[in-house]
C-alpha positions in Angstrom: 42.2 15.6 -14.3 39.0 17.1 -15.6 37.6 13.7 -16.5 38.4 12.3 -13.0 36.6 15.2 -11.4 33.6 14.7 -13.6 33.5 11.0 -12.7 33.8 11.8 -9.0 30.9 14.3 -9.3 28.7 11.6 -10.9 29.6 9.0 -8.3 28.9 11.6 -5.5 25.4 12.2 -6.9 24.8 8.5 -7.3 26.0 8.0 -3.7 23.8 10.7 -2.4 20.7 9.3 -4.0 21.5 5.8 -2.8 22.2 7.0 0.8 18.8 8.8 0.9 17.1 5.7 -0.5 18.6 3.4 2.2 17.3 5.9 4.8 13.9 5.9 3.2 14.1 9.5 2.2 12.4 9.0 -1.1 11.9 12.6 -2.2 15.6 13.4 -1.5 16.7 10.3 -3.3 14.7 11.1 -6.4 16.0 14.8 -6.3 19.6 13.5 -6.1 19.1 11.2 -9.1 17.4 14.0 -11.1 20.6 16.1 -10.8 22.3 13.6 -13.1 22.5 14.5 -16.7 20.2 12.7 -19.2 22.9 10.3 -20.2 24.0 9.6 -16.6 20.4 9.0 -15.4 19.3 7.0 -18.4 20.5 3.7 -16.9 18.5 0.7 -15.6 20.2 1.0 -12.2 19.2 4.6 -11.7 15.6 3.9 -12.8 15.3 0.9 -10.5 16.5 3.0 -7.6 14.0 5.8 -8.5 11.2 3.2 -8.8 12.1 1.8 -5.4 12.0 5.3 -3.9 8.4 5.8 -5.3 7.5 2.3 -4.1 8.6 3.0 -0.6 6.4 6.1 -0.6 3.4 4.0 -1.9 3.4 6.1 -5.2 2.8 3.0 -7.4 2.0 4.7 -10.7 5.2 6.7 -10.6 7.1 3.6 -9.5 5.7 1.7 -12.5 7.0 4.4 -14.9 10.5 4.1 -13.5 10.5 0.3 -13.6 9.2 0.3 -17.2 12.1 2.6 -18.2 14.5 0.2 -16.5 13.1 -2.7 -18.4 13.4 -0.9 -21.7 17.0 0.1 -20.9 18.0 -3.4 -19.7 15.5 -6.1 -20.8 17.6 -8.8 -19.2 17.6 -7.2 -15.7 16.3 -9.4 -12.9 17.4 -7.4 -9.8 14.6 -5.1 -8.6 11.9 -6.8 -10.6 10.3 -8.3 -7.4 9.4 -4.8 -6.4 8.1 -4.0 -9.9 5.9 -7.1 -9.7 4.4 -5.8 -6.4 3.8 -2.5 -8.0 1.8 -4.3 -10.8 0.0 -6.3 -8.1 -1.2 -3.1 -6.4 -2.2 -1.6 -9.7 -4.1 -4.8 -10.5 -2.3 -5.1 -13.9 -2.6 -8.8 -14.2 -1.7 -9.1 -17.8 1.6 -7.1 -17.4 2.5 -9.1 -14.3 2.0 -12.4 -16.0 4.1 -11.2 -19.0 6.9 -10.1 -16.6 6.8 -13.5 -14.9 7.2 -15.3 -18.3 10.1 -13.0 -19.2 12.0 -13.7 -15.9 11.5 -17.4 -16.1 13.1 -17.4 -19.5 15.9 -15.2 -18.2 16.9 -16.9 -14.9 15.1 -19.7 -13.0 17.7 -19.6 -10.3 17.1 -16.0 -9.1 14.9 -15.5 -6.1 13.4 -12.4 -7.8 12.0 -14.7 -10.5 10.1 -16.8 -8.0 8.8 -13.8 -6.2 7.4 -12.4 -9.4 5.8 -15.8 -10.2 4.3 -15.7 -6.7 2.8 -12.3 -7.2 1.4 -13.4 -10.5 -0.6 -16.1 -8.8 -1.4 -13.9 -5.8 -3.1 -11.3 -8.0 -5.3 -14.1 -9.3 -6.1 -15.0 -5.7 -4.4 -18.4 -5.9 -2.8 -18.0 -2.5 -1.5 -21.5 -2.0 0.3 -21.6 -5.3 1.7 -18.1 -4.6 3.1 -19.3 -1.2 4.8 -22.3 -2.9 6.6 -19.9 -5.3 7.7 -17.6 -2.4 9.0 -20.6 -0.5 10.9 -21.6 -3.6 12.5 -18.1 -3.6 13.6 -18.7 0.0 15.0 -22.1 -0.9 17.0 -20.5 -3.7 18.3 -17.7 -1.5 17.5 -18.0 2.3 18.7 -14.5 2.9 16.3 -12.9 0.4 14.2 -10.9 2.9 11.4 -9.9 0.6 10.3 -13.5 -0.1 9.5 -14.1 3.6 7.4 -10.9 3.7 5.5 -11.8 0.5 4.8 -15.3 1.9 3.6 -13.7 5.1 1.1 -11.5 3.3 -0.3 -14.6 1.5 -0.7 -16.4 4.8 -2.6 -13.3 6.1 -4.9 -13.6 3.0 -5.5 -17.2 4.0 -6.1 -16.1 7.6 -3.3 -18.4 8.7 -1.9 -15.9 11.2 0.5 -18.3 12.9 2.4 -19.0 9.7 2.1 -15.4 8.7 3.7 -14.3 12.0 6.5 -16.8 11.5 7.2 -15.5 8.0 7.3 -11.9 9.0 9.6 -12.7 11.9 11.9 -14.6 9.6 12.0 -11.5 7.4 13.0 -9.4 10.3 15.7 -11.8 11.3 17.4 -11.3 7.9 16.8 -7.5 7.9 15.4 -5.8 11.0 14.8 -2.5 9.0 12.4 -4.2 6.6 9.4 -2.0 7.3 7.1 -4.2 5.3 7.4 -7.0 7.8 6.7 -4.7 10.8 3.6 -3.6 8.8 2.6 -7.2 8.1 2.7 -8.0 11.8 0.7 -4.9 12.6 -2.0 -6.1 10.2 -2.2 -9.4 11.9 -2.7 -7.8 15.3 -5.3 -5.4 13.8 -7.3 -8.3 12.5 -7.0 -9.9 15.9 -8.2 -6.7 17.6 -4.9 -6.4 19.5 -4.7 -2.7 19.0 -1.8 -1.9 21.3 0.4 -4.5 19.6 -0.8 -3.3 16.1 0.1 0.3 17.1 3.5 -0.7 18.4 4.4 -2.5 15.1 3.1 0.3 12.9 5.2 2.8 14.8 8.2 0.6 14.4 7.5 0.6 10.6 7.1 4.4 10.6 10.3 4.9 12.5 12.1 3.2 9.6 10.0 4.6 6.7 8.2 7.9 7.8 7.3 8.8 4.2 4.7 6.1 3.5 1.1 7.3 3.6 -0.3 3.8 3.8 1.5 3.2 7.1 0.0 6.4 8.6 -3.4 5.4 7.2 -3.3 2.0 9.0 -2.0 3.6 12.2 -5.0 5.9 12.0 -7.3 2.9 11.5 -5.8 1.2 14.6 -6.2 4.4 16.7 -9.8 4.7 15.5 -10.5 1.1 16.4 -9.0 1.6 19.8 -11.2 4.7 20.4 -8.5 7.4 20.1 -10.4 9.4 17.5 -8.6 12.8 18.0 -5.2 11.3 17.7 -6.4 9.2 14.7 -7.6 12.3 12.9 -4.1 13.9 13.1 -2.5 10.7 11.9 -4.9 10.3 9.0 -4.3 14.0 8.1 -0.6 13.1 8.0 -1.4 10.3 5.6 -3.4 12.7 3.4 -0.6 15.4 3.5 1.9 12.8 2.2 -0.5 11.6 -0.5 -3.5 13.7 -1.2 -4.9 11.1 -3.5 -4.9 8.3 -0.8 -8.6 7.3 -0.9 -8.5 5.0 2.2 -7.1 7.8 4.4 -9.9 10.2 3.3 -12.6 7.6 3.8 -11.3 6.8 7.3 -10.9 10.5 8.2 -14.6 11.1 7.2 -15.7 8.1 9.3 -13.7 9.5 12.3 -15.2 13.0 11.8 -18.7 11.5 11.7 -18.0 9.5 14.9 -17.2 12.8 16.6 -20.5 14.3 15.2 -18.6 16.6 12.9 -20.9 15.5 10.1 -20.6 18.5 7.8 -16.8 18.2 7.8 -17.1 14.5 7.1 -19.5 15.1 4.2 -17.1 17.6 2.7 -14.3 15.0 3.0 -16.4 12.4 1.2 -17.4 14.8 -1.5 -13.7 15.4 -2.3 -13.2 11.6 -2.2 -16.1 11.2 -4.6 -14.0 13.1 -7.2 -11.0 10.8 -6.7 -13.0 7.5 -6.6 -16.3 8.1 -8.4 -17.1 4.4 -8.7 -16.3 3.3 -5.1 -19.6 2.1 -3.5 -18.3 2.5 0.1 -18.0 6.3 -0.4 -21.7 6.5 -1.3 -22.6 4.2 1.6 -20.8 6.5 4.1 -22.3 9.6 2.5 -25.7 8.0 2.9 -25.1 7.3 6.6 -23.9 10.9 7.2 -26.8 12.4 5.3 -29.2 10.3 7.4 -27.6 11.7 10.6 -28.2 15.2 9.2 -31.8 14.4 8.5 -31.4 14.7 4.7 -33.2 11.4 4.1 -34.0 11.7 0.4 -30.3 12.5 -0.4 -29.3 9.6 1.8 -31.6 7.2 -0.1 -30.2 8.4 -3.4 -26.6 7.7 -2.1 -27.6 4.2 -0.8 -29.3 3.3 -4.2 -26.2 4.5 -6.1 -24.0 2.3 -3.8 -26.1 -0.7 -4.8 -25.8 0.2 -8.5 -22.0 0.3 -8.2 -21.7 -2.9 -6.1 -24.7 -5.2 -6.4 -22.9 -8.0 -4.6 -22.6 -5.9 -1.5 -26.2 -4.7 -1.7 -27.4 -6.5 1.4 -25.6 -4.2 3.8 -26.8 -1.2 1.9 -30.4 -2.5 1.8 -30.2 -2.8 5.6 -29.3 0.9 5.8 -32.3 1.7 3.6 -34.6 -0.4 5.8 -33.4 1.6 8.8 -33.6 5.0 7.1 -36.7 6.1 9.0 -35.4 4.7 12.3 -33.6 7.7 13.7 -32.9 6.1 17.0 -31.0 3.1 15.6 -27.3 3.2 16.5 -25.1 3.1 13.5 -22.3 0.6 13.0 -19.1 2.6 13.5 -16.7 -0.2 12.9 -13.5 1.2 11.2 -12.2 -2.2 9.8 
C-alpha cells in the first residue's frame, strides 16, 4: 500500500508539471518537476519537459542545459530534439547543432524530428533553400508534425517569400491551432508588410496562448511603436523586460520609444543598462549617439558613433551619415522602429 501511494504521488507531480506545460505556465511546470526527488527527476522525459518550458519562455540558455541533461541520460532519444535544435539555433551554436544532426541521422532517418534538426543545421548556416527541403521532408514523413510547418514558414520569411510562408504557418495552425509560434510567424509577415493591425491581432492571439514569452511582448511593442501607439508600446515593452530583464531587444526598443517621446534622459539610462548586457552591440552605441545629439552633448555623441563603427565596420555607412549630420540640429532623425 505504501509503495502504491508513493507511486501515485510521483505520477501526480509529473501530471501537474505536464498540465502546466500544456497551458504554457512554464514557471509552474518547472516548479512541479523540481518537487520530484533527484532519482525521479533525473530522467530524460522530465528534462525534455523542463527544457520545453524554458524554451516556451524564450530562456534559451536554461533550456539548453535541460536538453543537454536529457541527451546524457538517454543518448538515443529523438523526441524533443527538434526544440533542442532550435535552442542551439538561437544561441548560434553551429558546431553543436551539426553534431546533433549527425547523431539523429544515425539514430532514426524516419523521424520527423531528425529532418527538422537537419533543417535547422542548414538554416543556421543561412542555406535557406536546403533547410526548407529538409523541413518539407519532415512533413512528408509525418504530415501531422506541426513544428515542421512552422520552421518551413520561418525559412520562407527569411527568403522574403511571404506567400509560401503564410501557407506554411496556416498549415501549422490547421494541425494545432494553439501553436503560438505559427501565430507569431504570421505576425512577423504582417509587420514586414507594415500591416500593423493584422500584426497586432496575430501577436495577441499568440500571447493569449503563451503569455509568459518576453519575445512575443517585445514584438507586440515594436508593432505598437510602428503604428504610433508609443504609450501603450512602452507598457508592453516593460512587460517584456519584467518577464526577462536580460532581453536586449526589449530594452533597445523601449529606449527608442522614450526618445521618440522626448524622454531622452530616461532613454539614455535604459541604453546605459543595456550597454552592460550587450557591450559589443553596435546598435546600442548608435542609439546612444542619437540621443546624446538630441541632448546637445555632441562630443559624447561622436564618441558613441565612432565606437559603433569600430564594433560593426560593415554597417559604418549609416553611422557615418549620423556623424555627417552631427552639427545639423534641425535635421529630423529616422525614428523607424523596424
